[in-house]
N, C-alpha and C positions, 0 to 999 in steps of 0.2 A: 724251662719255667722262667717267667719274666717277673720283674719287680718294677714298681713305680719309682720315678725320679722324685727328687725333693720337690720340684715344681708341681708335679702331678699331685703329690700328697698335700701340698699347700692349697691346690685348687679344690681339694675335698673339704677344706675347712668350712664349717657352717652348713654342710650338706647333711640331710637327715641321717641319723646313725644306721638305719636299715639299708639305705642306698649305699652308704659308705662301706658298710660291712660286705655287701654284695660285690662292690667294685674291688675291694681288697682280695676277695676270693676269686673273682673272675680273672684278674691278672695272673693268678697262679695257675689257672687251668686253661687259659686261652692258647690256641695254636698260633695266634698272631699277636705280636707285641703291640701295645697301645698305651696311650697316655691320656690324662684328663686335661682338657684344654680350658674348660669352663665349668664352674660350679655355681656358687651364689653370685647373682648380679645385682647391681643397684638399679633403681627405676630409671635413672638417667642413661645408664649403659643399655638397658633394654630398649628405651626409646631411640637411642642412637642406632642400634641394630635393626630396629624396625624401619627407620629412615633409609638405611642402606639396603633394605629388602632381604636381610639375613634372618629376620624373625617376623612372625605374623601375629603374635599375641602380646598385647600390652600387659596382660595378667600372667605372664610366663611363670612356669613352675621353677624357674631359676631364681625367682624373687623369694624373699623370706615369706613363708606361708604361716598360717595360724599356729602351726606346730612349733614355730620359732626357728625353723630350718628351711633351707632350699630343698626342693623335691626333684631337681633335675641336674644332669651333668651332660657335657659333651665330651666325646672321645676323639682321638686321632690315631689312625693306624700307622705303624712303623713297619717298613719292609726294606730289608737290606740296609738298615741304618738311616733310612730317609722317610720322611712323611709321605704318605700316599693318600689320595682322596678317591682312589678307584673303589667303587662299591663292592667289588668282589672280595675285598679284604675286611669289609665290615660285617658280612654275614657270620663268619666264624667268631667275631667279637660278640655279636648279639647272642650267638649260641652259648658262649662262655658265660655271659650275663644271665641267660635263661637258666642254665644249669646251676649257677651259683645262687640265683634267686630261689630256685626250687629247694636247694639244700638249706637255705636260710628261712624259707617260708615267707618270702617277700614277693608281692605282686608288682610287676613292672610293665611299662608300655615302652615300645621301641619305635622311634621315628623311622627306622629302617623298614618297618612293616606297615606304615600308614598308607592307606590306599590312595588318598587324594594329594598328598604332599610327602614325598620321600625326603626324610632328614636323617640320613644314615648315622650321623654322629651323635644324635640325641637319644638319651635314655632317661626315663623318669619313673617315679613311683606312680603306680596306677591310681588315677584320681578316684576311681570307684571305691578304693580301700583306704585312701589317705586324705 
């Protein structure tokens, strides 16, 4: 069983309580250790990421939404004590989030599963429900 670092917990500040609750459950049931690298972003940070080609939406769900919270997080996988960006480690993390979301009754969308642009690190509240 894994636990979030202080930095990961800090990165959940301002994230919608439903997504935060799911993340806190997912870390407990995941077979792969992971951290939260990004939660709420400023508009200027979002524009910077777009300029770098790391994001494609000016209206990112990482920004504060009408609910007063950010609706997206980015995760990073840890394997053997090191960060890994290999996609094979993100599937089990997505599975942990899907299980945790089911337990919590929360609808999520996963960049790992997007057909046109795979963004394995991105997890957000499903826009159809939030």
